[in-house]
LUMLO-715504 format. One line per field, with one value per residue: x, y, z of N, C-alpha, C in turn; residue in one letter. Coordinates in pm, 1 decimal. Layout:
N
nu	(X, ...)
nv	(Y, ...)
nw	(Z, ...)
cau	(X, ...)
cav	(Y, ...)
caw	(Z, ...)
cu	(X, ...)
cv	(Y, ...)
cw	(Z, ...)
resn	(A, ...)
! end
This chain:
192
nu	(-996.4, -1233.0, -1541.4, -1586.2, -1353.3, -1117.2, -884.3, -521.4, -492.2, -721.6, -676.4, -449.1, -553.4, -741.9, -570.8, -425.3, -625.7, -700.2, -457.3, -441.0, -658.9, -568.8, -334.9, -437.6, -558.0, -381.0, -74.9, 101.5, 317.6, 465.5, 551.5, 703.9, 910.6, 1031.1, 1115.5, 1295.7, 1475.8, 1599.4, 1767.4, 2018.9, 2133.3, 2184.0, 2347.6, 2584.3, 2791.9, 2900.0, 2988.4, 3206.5, 3379.3, 3503.9, 3754.8, 3898.7, 4192.7, 4189.3, 4051.5, 3795.2, 3701.0, 3432.7, 3382.8, 3286.3, 3323.5, 3074.9, 2920.4, 2742.4, 2540.7, 2448.3, 2345.6, 2137.9, 1973.7, 1907.6, 1768.8, 1555.8, 1429.5, 1346.9, 1168.8, 982.3, 883.9, 751.4, 565.6, 410.0, 276.5, 134.6, 16.2, -152.4, -275.3, -100.8, 39.4, 116.9, 284.5, 482.6, 573.3, 683.1, 882.6, 1037.5, 1130.9, 1284.8, 1477.0, 1596.9, 1715.5, 1895.1, 2060.6, 2238.7, 2478.9, 2557.4, 2565.3, 2749.6, 2681.0, 2403.2, 2369.3, 2501.7, 2332.8, 2130.1, 1968.6, 1888.9, 1732.3, 1529.0, 1407.4, 1328.0, 1139.8, 958.2, 870.1, 744.9, 540.4, 396.4, 296.7, 127.2, -62.4, -391.6, -686.9, -809.7, -1078.8, -1329.1, -1559.5, -1500.6, -1597.6, -1594.1, -1566.2, -1549.1, -1664.6, -1673.3, -1682.6, -1994.5, -2089.5, -2366.0, -2521.5, -2666.7, -2642.3, -2845.1, -3039.2, -3189.9, -3089.3, -3236.9, -3110.9, -3028.3, -3237.9, -3393.9, -3358.4, -3507.4, -3388.6, -3253.2, -3359.5, -3177.7, -3003.9, -2785.3, -2458.0, -2327.7, -2037.7, -1927.2, -2168.2, -2374.2, -2490.9, -2841.5, -2891.1, -3082.6, -3093.6, -2964.5, -3001.5, -2852.0, -2522.3, -2440.9, -2232.5, -1948.1, -1962.7, -1817.9, -1705.9, -1531.4, -1662.4, -1827.8, -2154.2, -2288.5, -2365.0, -2607.9)
nv	(-1310.1, -1374.4, -1232.6, -1312.7, -1387.0, -1238.0, -993.7, -950.9, -718.9, -719.8, -947.3, -869.7, -655.0, -789.9, -957.3, -760.4, -638.5, -855.2, -896.5, -653.5, -677.7, -897.3, -786.5, -581.8, -720.6, -796.7, -724.5, -605.2, -427.8, -413.7, -680.2, -700.7, -509.4, -614.1, -863.2, -781.0, -650.9, -858.9, -971.3, -816.6, -838.8, -1111.0, -1148.9, -978.1, -1063.1, -1280.7, -1191.1, -1109.2, -839.8, -682.6, -465.8, -349.9, -521.8, -601.2, -789.6, -774.9, -931.4, -979.9, -1153.9, -1252.9, -1349.1, -1385.5, -1483.7, -1699.8, -1625.9, -1396.8, -1508.0, -1662.4, -1461.7, -1315.2, -1510.8, -1563.1, -1311.0, -1295.6, -1509.5, -1412.7, -1196.0, -1330.2, -1463.0, -1249.2, -1193.5, -1432.5, -1531.1, -1334.6, -1306.7, -1331.8, -1096.0, -896.8, -1028.2, -1109.0, -860.0, -748.7, -939.2, -898.2, -636.9, -675.2, -859.1, -697.9, -504.2, -666.4, -735.3, -528.3, -535.0, -793.6, -845.4, -693.8, -416.2, -434.0, -511.6, -299.4, -90.4, -87.2, -324.5, -323.1, -83.1, -127.4, -360.6, -271.2, -66.5, -222.3, -402.3, -221.5, -125.4, -359.4, -403.8, -186.3, -217.6, -231.6, -399.6, -335.5, -118.9, -107.3, 51.1, 272.1, 340.1, 411.4, 163.8, 151.5, 125.7, 359.8, 591.4, 750.4, 677.6, 570.7, 245.8, 156.8, 279.1, 395.6, 470.6, 740.8, 932.7, 1058.5, 1288.5, 1397.7, 1526.0, 1809.5, 2132.7, 2419.9, 2757.2, 2887.8, 2702.8, 2521.7, 2359.7, 2541.4, 2530.2, 2664.0, 2815.3, 2719.5, 2628.6, 2406.0, 2076.2, 2045.7, 2310.7, 2525.9, 2513.6, 2784.3, 2966.1, 3225.1, 3174.3, 3093.8, 3234.8, 3057.1, 2880.1, 2967.1, 2735.9, 2598.1, 2525.2, 2321.2, 2231.7, 2371.8, 2217.0, 2312.4)
nw	(-4444.8, -4202.1, -4076.2, -3822.5, -3693.4, -3483.4, -3580.1, -3588.3, -3440.6, -3279.5, -3124.3, -2983.4, -2835.9, -2681.7, -2533.2, -2396.8, -2238.3, -2077.6, -1944.5, -1806.5, -1629.6, -1481.0, -1369.2, -1208.0, -1007.2, -817.8, -627.7, -849.9, -934.9, -700.9, -673.5, -908.1, -868.0, -637.3, -729.8, -932.6, -768.4, -632.8, -820.9, -879.8, -627.2, -598.1, -819.8, -835.4, -643.5, -777.4, -1015.4, -1289.0, -1379.8, -1667.7, -1746.9, -2000.5, -2031.0, -1776.3, -1518.5, -1289.2, -998.4, -792.2, -586.9, -270.7, 76.5, 166.6, -38.6, -65.8, 111.1, -18.9, -252.4, -146.8, -31.9, -262.6, -417.0, -244.9, -246.9, -515.2, -512.8, -326.3, -471.5, -681.2, -524.2, -434.6, -669.2, -737.0, -506.9, -362.7, -121.5, 89.7, 90.5, 274.7, 456.8, 272.2, 187.2, 424.8, 474.2, 243.7, 285.4, 519.3, 424.0, 230.9, 392.6, 534.1, 328.3, 292.5, 466.6, 398.8, 120.1, -80.7, -24.5, -61.8, -334.4, -456.7, -376.2, -562.9, -578.9, -313.5, -288.6, -480.6, -377.0, -125.8, -185.5, -331.2, -131.1, 44.0, -122.2, -150.5, 106.6, 134.1, -64.8, -205.0, -314.9, -646.9, -704.3, -917.9, -925.1, -780.3, -536.2, -191.9, 33.6, 304.4, 635.1, 805.0, 1087.2, 1119.1, 872.9, 688.4, 696.9, 474.7, 155.8, 8.8, 184.1, 354.7, 613.8, 917.8, 998.0, 763.1, 649.4, 493.8, 638.6, 779.8, 775.7, 1078.8, 1254.8, 1334.7, 1597.1, 1800.8, 1908.6, 2188.4, 2305.4, 2620.1, 2706.3, 2892.4, 2979.3, 2973.1, 2930.4, 2725.3, 2369.2, 2186.0, 2385.7, 2582.8, 2703.0, 3038.7, 3290.6, 3408.4, 3715.2, 4034.1, 4135.1, 3972.8, 3742.7, 3803.0, 3910.5, 4206.7, 4520.4, 4626.9)
cau	(-1025.8, -1377.1, -1588.7, -1595.0, -1223.0, -1053.8, -755.3, -410.5, -516.2, -822.0, -613.7, -361.8, -639.0, -797.2, -462.2, -392.8, -732.5, -689.2, -339.9, -475.7, -743.6, -482.3, -242.5, -509.6, -608.5, -267.8, 26.3, 190.8, 440.9, 542.2, 617.8, 805.3, 1026.0, 1098.4, 1182.8, 1411.2, 1571.6, 1674.7, 1865.0, 2154.8, 2186.2, 2237.3, 2440.3, 2711.2, 2902.0, 2955.4, 3015.3, 3342.2, 3376.7, 3626.2, 3792.7, 4012.7, 4253.7, 4183.1, 3929.6, 3762.8, 3613.9, 3373.0, 3343.7, 3307.3, 3302.6, 2931.6, 2856.0, 2627.9, 2435.0, 2393.6, 2264.7, 2015.3, 1888.7, 1856.6, 1669.5, 1437.1, 1359.6, 1278.2, 1056.2, 881.4, 820.1, 655.9, 459.1, 319.7, 195.2, 48.1, -50.7, -163.7, -331.9, 9.7, 118.2, 174.8, 399.7, 586.3, 629.2, 768.5, 1000.5, 1121.0, 1198.4, 1388.3, 1586.2, 1668.0, 1801.1, 2003.0, 2151.7, 2340.1, 2610.1, 2590.3, 2579.3, 2805.4, 2593.3, 2271.5, 2378.0, 2537.8, 2212.0, 2024.3, 1879.2, 1834.4, 1624.9, 1416.8, 1338.8, 1266.8, 1019.3, 864.6, 809.7, 653.4, 422.3, 319.4, 225.1, 23.9, -151.0, -531.4, -746.7, -867.3, -1223.5, -1365.9, -1666.5, -1444.8, -1671.3, -1526.0, -1647.4, -1520.4, -1775.5, -1615.7, -1781.3, -2083.4, -2135.4, -2484.2, -2501.1, -2725.7, -2612.5, -2966.6, -3126.4, -3167.3, -3098.8, -3320.1, -3028.6, -3005.5, -3358.6, -3371.1, -3400.3, -3529.7, -3289.5, -3287.2, -3409.8, -3068.3, -2953.1, -2656.7, -2375.3, -2270.1, -1923.2, -1953.7, -2298.8, -2369.0, -2608.6, -2961.1, -2916.0, -3162.2, -3017.1, -2991.3, -3005.3, -2717.5, -2447.1, -2422.1, -2093.8, -1918.7, -1973.1, -1685.1, -1658.3, -1454.4, -1747.4, -1917.8, -2265.4, -2276.2, -2460.1, -2695.2)
cav	(-1306.3, -1371.6, -1129.5, -1369.7, -1400.0, -1109.3, -979.4, -941.0, -606.6, -762.7, -1041.2, -793.2, -580.0, -887.7, -996.9, -644.8, -621.7, -964.5, -869.0, -543.1, -732.4, -979.2, -696.5, -504.5, -807.8, -836.4, -617.5, -634.7, -348.4, -454.4, -805.6, -677.1, -441.0, -707.0, -961.9, -715.1, -619.5, -977.8, -1008.4, -765.5, -888.3, -1245.4, -1151.1, -907.7, -1136.6, -1381.1, -1127.5, -1072.5, -722.2, -668.7, -330.2, -371.6, -652.9, -620.4, -855.5, -752.4, -1032.3, -927.2, -1264.5, -1226.2, -1467.5, -1398.2, -1510.8, -1789.5, -1544.0, -1309.9, -1591.2, -1699.6, -1342.7, -1285.8, -1611.1, -1540.3, -1191.8, -1333.0, -1593.4, -1326.1, -1121.0, -1420.4, -1488.0, -1133.5, -1204.0, -1549.2, -1554.6, -1199.0, -1311.3, -1318.4, -981.1, -822.8, -1107.0, -1102.1, -725.1, -735.0, -1022.8, -833.2, -522.5, -728.0, -914.1, -585.3, -445.1, -760.8, -742.6, -421.2, -583.1, -927.4, -858.4, -578.9, -301.4, -459.2, -505.2, -159.2, -15.3, -104.1, -429.0, -280.0, 15.0, -191.0, -452.1, -191.5, -4.3, -329.9, -449.7, -118.8, -126.5, -480.5, -385.2, -83.3, -244.7, -266.3, -443.2, -232.8, -106.2, -42.7, 148.7, 391.0, 369.7, 378.4, 63.6, 147.8, 161.1, 449.7, 654.7, 844.0, 627.0, 484.8, 110.2, 147.2, 403.3, 453.8, 519.5, 879.3, 942.7, 1168.9, 1408.9, 1451.4, 1592.4, 1953.4, 2213.1, 2561.2, 2838.7, 2935.1, 2597.2, 2434.0, 2385.9, 2608.8, 2498.9, 2787.0, 2786.0, 2732.0, 2573.0, 2278.8, 1992.0, 2099.7, 2444.3, 2522.2, 2560.9, 2920.5, 3055.3, 3275.0, 3092.7, 3156.0, 3236.8, 2940.6, 2901.6, 2976.5, 2606.4, 2529.9, 2478.4, 2216.8, 2292.4, 2362.0, 2125.3, 2394.4)
caw	(-4305.1, -4183.0, -3983.3, -3688.9, -3629.5, -3458.7, -3645.7, -3494.7, -3350.8, -3182.6, -3030.5, -2894.6, -2744.6, -2588.2, -2442.5, -2313.2, -2139.8, -1979.8, -1861.2, -1716.3, -1523.4, -1395.0, -1299.6, -1106.8, -901.4, -731.6, -620.1, -962.1, -933.9, -583.3, -706.7, -1010.6, -808.7, -546.1, -814.5, -994.8, -662.5, -596.1, -924.0, -857.5, -499.3, -622.6, -932.6, -820.5, -580.1, -867.7, -1145.2, -1328.2, -1466.1, -1747.1, -1784.3, -2089.9, -2004.4, -1632.4, -1474.0, -1148.7, -941.5, -669.6, -500.5, -128.0, 160.0, 190.0, -167.0, -46.8, 172.1, -123.4, -340.6, -74.2, -21.2, -396.1, -455.1, -161.2, -295.6, -639.7, -471.4, -265.1, -579.5, -745.9, -427.4, -438.3, -790.6, -749.2, -379.5, -309.8, 13.1, 185.1, 44.6, 387.2, 500.4, 168.8, 189.9, 542.9, 451.8, 141.9, 349.2, 609.5, 343.2, 168.7, 495.8, 563.9, 214.1, 295.2, 511.9, 349.2, -24.6, -152.9, -0.8, -120.4, -480.5, -482.9, -344.3, -663.6, -530.4, -185.0, -308.4, -550.9, -285.6, -19.3, -240.9, -362.7, -5.9, 93.9, -209.1, -122.3, 232.5, 121.7, -178.0, -181.0, -441.2, -733.0, -695.5, -1043.7, -906.0, -717.5, -413.4, -67.9, 100.9, 447.8, 723.1, 904.1, 1173.6, 1053.9, 743.5, 700.4, 647.0, 342.2, 85.4, -47.3, 290.8, 394.2, 758.5, 963.5, 1007.4, 630.2, 602.5, 480.0, 753.7, 750.8, 846.3, 1212.4, 1342.0, 1373.8, 1731.9, 1800.1, 2023.6, 2241.2, 2391.6, 2762.7, 2739.1, 2964.0, 2961.8, 3034.2, 2877.1, 2603.9, 2253.7, 2145.1, 2502.6, 2612.5, 2799.4, 3169.1, 3335.2, 3491.7, 3859.3, 4094.8, 4183.5, 3868.7, 3635.6, 3851.6, 3983.7, 4353.2, 4582.2, 4709.1)
cu	(-1177.5, -1414.3, -1590.7, -1460.5, -1163.2, -917.5, -644.2, -430.1, -617.7, -765.3, -523.3, -443.5, -699.5, -691.7, -429.4, -498.1, -730.8, -570.4, -369.0, -561.5, -661.2, -392.3, -313.7, -560.6, -499.4, -167.8, 134.8, 322.5, 526.6, 618.1, 728.6, 929.4, 1102.5, 1176.4, 1307.5, 1517.6, 1654.5, 1782.9, 2003.4, 2216.3, 2248.3, 2348.0, 2578.2, 2820.8, 2967.5, 2997.3, 3164.4, 3330.7, 3509.6, 3643.3, 3918.0, 4065.6, 4252.6, 4048.1, 3911.5, 3665.7, 3562.8, 3328.1, 3379.9, 3288.6, 3154.4, 2856.4, 2734.3, 2510.9, 2368.7, 2302.9, 2132.8, 1920.9, 1827.6, 1747.7, 1541.9, 1359.8, 1286.6, 1155.1, 945.6, 810.8, 717.1, 538.8, 360.1, 228.5, 91.8, -21.9, -67.9, -225.9, -222.5, 98.0, 182.5, 297.3, 514.5, 651.3, 722.3, 896.0, 1094.1, 1196.5, 1310.7, 1506.0, 1664.4, 1761.3, 1918.7, 2104.5, 2258.2, 2473.5, 2652.5, 2631.3, 2622.5, 2714.6, 2458.9, 2270.9, 2404.7, 2415.2, 2102.5, 1922.5, 1813.5, 1715.9, 1504.4, 1337.6, 1268.4, 1137.1, 915.0, 796.2, 710.6, 526.2, 334.1, 238.4, 108.5, -76.1, -291.5, -591.7, -811.3, -1018.7, -1272.1, -1475.9, -1615.3, -1516.3, -1588.5, -1614.8, -1621.2, -1643.8, -1720.5, -1723.2, -1865.0, -2132.3, -2261.7, -2454.7, -2554.3, -2705.7, -2738.8, -3057.9, -3089.9, -3188.6, -3186.7, -3240.5, -3005.6, -3127.8, -3333.2, -3428.5, -3423.2, -3429.0, -3341.8, -3338.9, -3299.7, -3028.5, -2811.6, -2581.7, -2305.2, -2151.1, -1958.7, -2088.8, -2280.7, -2492.9, -2725.9, -2991.3, -2998.8, -3079.5, -3060.0, -2997.2, -2865.3, -2651.7, -2433.1, -2276.1, -2067.9, -1922.0, -1834.1, -1630.9, -1584.2, -1542.0, -1842.7, -2033.7, -2249.8, -2386.4, -2555.8, -2838.2)
cv	(-1295.5, -1264.8, -1181.5, -1377.2, -1261.8, -1105.7, -972.2, -827.5, -643.9, -859.4, -968.2, -714.6, -673.1, -929.8, -883.2, -623.6, -732.6, -943.7, -755.6, -592.1, -817.4, -890.0, -620.7, -590.4, -852.7, -721.3, -636.2, -559.1, -381.4, -583.3, -786.9, -610.8, -532.5, -811.8, -901.4, -677.8, -739.6, -1013.9, -947.6, -813.9, -1026.0, -1245.2, -1093.1, -984.4, -1240.8, -1322.4, -1102.7, -954.1, -711.3, -522.6, -341.3, -512.5, -685.9, -681.6, -830.2, -860.1, -981.0, -1038.1, -1231.5, -1355.1, -1488.9, -1424.3, -1599.9, -1714.4, -1452.4, -1388.2, -1628.5, -1580.0, -1308.8, -1381.1, -1593.4, -1417.2, -1219.4, -1417.4, -1509.8, -1241.0, -1205.3, -1453.5, -1372.4, -1139.6, -1314.3, -1588.5, -1420.6, -1194.8, -1288.0, -1198.5, -905.0, -896.8, -1096.5, -964.6, -703.0, -816.8, -959.7, -713.9, -570.9, -785.8, -803.6, -519.4, -536.1, -764.5, -633.1, -472.4, -715.2, -925.6, -729.1, -456.8, -317.1, -453.1, -363.6, -68.9, -27.4, -207.6, -391.3, -186.7, -45.4, -282.2, -377.4, -127.2, -110.3, -385.1, -349.5, -112.3, -247.6, -465.6, -289.6, -109.2, -278.4, -307.8, -327.5, -236.3, -34.8, 61.3, 278.2, 428.5, 329.3, 283.0, 56.5, 190.3, 244.1, 513.1, 754.3, 797.4, 545.5, 347.5, 95.9, 281.2, 471.4, 511.7, 663.2, 886.7, 1061.7, 1298.1, 1472.5, 1523.6, 1742.9, 2029.4, 2356.0, 2643.0, 2884.6, 2827.2, 2501.8, 2463.8, 2442.1, 2570.3, 2626.4, 2750.1, 2811.2, 2675.6, 2437.7, 2198.2, 2055.0, 2241.3, 2430.5, 2574.7, 2702.8, 3017.8, 3104.6, 3190.0, 3170.1, 3147.4, 3113.0, 2976.4, 2902.2, 2843.1, 2530.9, 2472.3, 2369.1, 2283.0, 2272.4, 2274.2, 2203.2, 2353.6)
cw	(-4289.1, -4080.4, -3840.1, -3618.8, -3605.1, -3526.3, -3542.7, -3394.5, -3242.6, -3080.0, -2932.5, -2792.8, -2640.2, -2486.3, -2345.8, -2205.0, -2034.3, -1887.7, -1763.3, -1600.8, -1427.2, -1309.6, -1187.6, -992.4, -805.1, -724.5, -725.5, -952.6, -812.6, -611.5, -808.3, -951.7, -713.5, -624.7, -878.1, -891.3, -621.0, -696.5, -901.9, -727.0, -519.3, -727.7, -899.6, -746.1, -670.7, -1001.5, -1164.3, -1423.6, -1538.9, -1785.2, -1870.2, -2071.6, -1856.6, -1595.1, -1325.1, -1103.6, -809.1, -576.8, -356.3, -49.9, 187.4, 59.7, -153.8, 15.9, 70.8, -217.4, -274.4, -65.4, -157.4, -440.0, -372.9, -207.3, -426.6, -606.8, -408.4, -370.2, -653.7, -654.1, -425.1, -559.9, -781.7, -620.0, -308.3, -170.4, 117.4, 151.6, 158.9, 440.5, 400.6, 166.3, 307.3, 525.7, 348.3, 201.1, 440.0, 530.6, 273.3, 269.9, 530.1, 450.5, 215.3, 349.3, 447.3, 202.0, -91.8, -145.0, -72.2, -270.8, -526.0, -475.6, -450.4, -615.7, -400.0, -205.6, -379.4, -457.3, -173.6, -68.4, -275.9, -239.2, 50.6, 9.4, -181.4, 5.8, 213.7, 9.4, -131.5, -314.6, -515.9, -722.1, -821.2, -1028.9, -845.9, -589.3, -293.5, 9.9, 250.3, 524.9, 837.2, 988.4, 1093.8, 917.9, 764.4, 641.8, 506.1, 272.4, 33.7, 60.6, 325.4, 543.8, 795.5, 968.8, 871.9, 574.5, 593.3, 599.2, 708.5, 829.7, 981.9, 1303.7, 1385.7, 1516.9, 1723.0, 1926.0, 2066.2, 2326.4, 2536.7, 2801.3, 2804.9, 2935.6, 3033.8, 2987.7, 2750.8, 2488.1, 2217.0, 2260.9, 2530.5, 2719.9, 2929.3, 3206.7, 3419.0, 3639.6, 3920.6, 4144.5, 4075.5, 3760.6, 3679.1, 3925.7, 4133.6, 4406.9, 4670.3, 4698.4)
resn	(X, X, X, X, X, X, X, X, X, X, X, X, X, X, X, X, X, X, X, X, X, X, X, X, X, X, X, X, X, X, X, X, X, X, X, X, X, X, X, X, X, X, X, X, X, X, X, X, X, X, X, X, X, X, X, X, X, X, X, X, X, X, X, X, X, X, X, X, X, X, X, X, X, X, X, X, X, X, X, X, X, X, X, X, X, X, X, X, X, X, X, X, X, X, X, X, X, X, X, X, X, X, X, X, X, X, X, X, X, X, X, X, X, X, X, X, X, X, X, X, X, X, X, X, X, X, X, X, X, X, X, X, X, X, X, X, X, X, X, X, X, X, X, X, X, X, X, X, X, X, X, X, X, X, X, X, X, X, X, X, X, X, X, X, X, X, X, X, X, X, X, X, X, X, X, X, X, X, X, X, X, X, X, X, X, X, X, X, X, X, X, X)
! end
């Protein structure tokens, strides 16, 4: 083996790191749970269970509906993986199909497919792209536009110079002055 070729361990590590990067760039677990949720919903209406010499057939009149719901859930799971831009739509559609599968498909694949699809849809709606820096990029209230700029309010202050808000103080009162009692007109200044 030459020094230039990575061994089997190096290839596996390379593959694992590439898969991790791919997985973090999309709602992977949401797609996987939705895909797995569609399988029991589509499978159980066509399954034959054997208990000894007894065969149980669970075919229902809604077998076609179960197959359609199952195939759509598998498709939505794949859509979450390969078209993560439409993840909110896919998540809402997965939740609605999971709810519809309860009356149509043997209680949603005996609640296994229902629960997997419901959780997968919820994860898809709430997924956000991975931020490797861990920085919050939201421009919420009170956030400066430039992280490196120091606002005037952030300048160090000496004790005793901070303006104090006094309960009952009104506009025009000087900071630190004792509050005056409210006027008998309900707190509004009189027109005198």
